[in-house]
C-alpha positions, 0 to 999 in steps of 0.5 A: 521435489515437493513433500510435506512436512509432518515429522514434527507430530512424532515425539522425539525420544531425543526431545530437549525438553524431557531433560530441562529443568522443570522451571526453565520449562516453565518458562519455555512453556510460557515463551512466544515460541508455543504460541506461535508454533501452535498457532502459526507453524501449525497452520501452514498450509504447505501444499499450495507451495508445492507449485514452486518446486518440481516433481523429481530430485531431492525433497525440499526443505520444508516450507512450514519452517522456511516460511515460519523463519521468514516470519520470525525474522520479522518479528525480531528484526533479525538480518539472514545471518542472525535468523540463520544463528538463531535457527541453529543456537536458539532454542526458542525458534527451534521450539516455534518451527516444529524442531524439538532437539536443538541442531537436528536441522542444517539450514544452508544460507543458499536455501533461504535465498533459493525459497525467497527466488521462488516465490519471487519469480512466481510472482512475475511468472503468474501475475493473475494467479494465486498470491501464495504469501496472501492466501496464508496471510488470510489462514491465519487471519481467520484463526488469529481472529476465531480464537480470540472472537475478533468481530471483522463486520467493521474495519478503517484503512489508510494508505502510506508511503515508503521508498524501495532501495532507492535514493532520493535523486535529482535529474542529474543524479538520475541521468548520470545513474541511467548513463552509467548502466548503459555505457557499461553494458557496452563492449570496451571497444566500442565506447566512444572516447566521451562514454568511456570517461563516464566511468572514470571515478572523478565524473560523478563528483565533477557533474554532480557537486561542481557543476555550478547552478548556472550550468545545471541545464546545460550539463543535463543537456549534455548527459542527454545527448550522451544517453542518445550516443549509447543508446544508437550503439546498445540498438545494434548490440545482442544480448539480454544485457544490452536491450535491458539497457537501451530500453532504460536509456530509451524510457529515460529520454523519452520522458525527460527529453526533447528533440529539436528537428533542427539541431537533431540534439536533446535538450530536458523537458520543462519540470512541469511536463514530467509525469508522476510515473517517470522512472526514478531510479535507474534501479528501480521501474516500478517506483513512481512519485507522488506528494501528499500533503505536505510529503513528497516522495520517490516509491510505493504504496501500501494499502492496509485494512484492519478491524476497528470493532470496539468490542474487540480486545486487540485488531487484526489486519485484515488487507494490505496491497501494495500500489505505484505511489502514483495511483489514487487512494480512491483506486486503490480502495475501488478494486479492494473493497470487494476482496475485502468484502468476499475474505473478511464479510465487512460491512462498514468502512471508516475512510478519511477523504482522501477516499471520497469519489462517486466509484468508492460508493457505487462498489461499496453499495454493490457489496454491501459495505456502508462507507463512513467519511471523517470528512471530504474530500473538494472544497465546500461552497461558501459564497453560495448557500449550501444545497443542504438548506433547501428540502429537497425530497430523497426519493424523487430530489424535488425541491419543496421548499426554499430556505426562506421557508416558500414553496415553489410555485413549479418543481422538477427534475429534468437535464440531471438537475433539480429546478424550481420556480418561484415567485418574485414576491417570494424572493423580492424580501428574502433574506437569504437573496444575496447567497441565494442559488436564484436567479431572476426571470421575467416571470418567476425566479428560478433555482437550478441544483446539480443531482450531484450536488444534491448527493455531495451535500446529502454525504456530507450532512451525514459525515457531520451527523457522524464525524465524531464518531468515523473520526474516533474509529479511524484513527487507530490505524495510523498506529498500525502505520507506524508500527510498520514503518518501525519495522522497516517499512519506511525504507525496504531492503529490495526494489522493484514492486514485485519484491515490494509486495512481498515484504509487505506480506511478511511485514502485515502478516506479523503484525497479526502475528505479534498482537495474536502472541501478545494476546495469548499471553495476557498484553491485552485487558479488557477496560469497562466501558464508562457511562456515556464515554466512547470505549477506547479502540485497542491496536 
């Protein structure tokens, strides 16, 4: 049964601070604990979490304590056992969660795990419902921003890839893991001799470490066909375990193999035909593959946005979203611009070239957000003259003058192109003739430029004009990505996109908590802006 925790509002005669030495009490007052208590613990809205509990039975362990402990776990980089010990014996931790008498409450290990399980189950069963953790993230964000005077109109965004608790595996290792899951789901008396051998201790060693490179294809073929044999047995078995193992084996075979119609045997699919969304781990079905620059990884991608106004003493993360890592940066940003605008009032977004797309600019315009790019994806033409060299009317897109300074004899817009005609005499001796877009005709010379190329050219010119400023404003977010990686984001201890999203929610919220605590303790000093020099943007 759900019951809100308001006991911390009542002073106790057994309050440990009453018996402390005055100097110890002063140290406590200046520590992180009172700041956390006032600006995090007391701001947690427990009511939305009532959906995690029934209406009968014993009252729940306080949600604001459990949620605060999850934040403290990531703040202090505690293991679960460290966290439980800190709750029992660390007075600062107790003070931070509204307990002023050490040892007043006992927290069982299972209580912590049950709370996480309830959140996970709620997320699975309500994929389109309210995100409880993201709602609390926004509550704290606005509280911190109001107290510290953080302006949120200007923001920057970036994505970073991370792994869940899986190993980087080749096709042979993946085939082995899938086959093991399938064979374990088959009762021992129904396994063939070949399938039983899969679970023997030396099978994996012989397969992965003693197979010569020239024999890998034949061994992989054998594994695929063993997996097919296991699948045929699993399809005839009842029970959830057999069904789930069968789905896993069937997906793996569909993605990784080709059926020979004559022999009825499977063979490995060529690597080039394997999509990025194929199964990456037998234990994490949501993970995908992506190559970004020089980095390739199996797992997920986290998008974060944060403030970047130079007048802010420090910056706050304003948005986060976890997606499979084969989802492009453009698609992620298309889905986040509207929520960012609604939740924070953002008016200017600073992005790198990986986010550039027509749809991103369109959605940004619909939500009154101006996009600032540090560069643009796609190659700029070098053989032909840049479109920007032509004088083109901003409203009508009609060409008014060529790079050589000649006005067209006729100009207009037709079929998605801006078209201009020039006399033979004008083009005959032009210094730009070899690189011009001109096409010679019997009567005159004609230029045809796609309107999309005109629009891209304008965006490039705007980007070039503000490139230094845009780069300076966006660069700081790399520090936020780095801070998250140092706190464990590089490889999480959980699997699956839902659990990864929950953990990332805690991590991003804690980044804001740590920055606000540092601010309240005087850790950020506002620097004077030298004349003619842009002020630094603190993270």
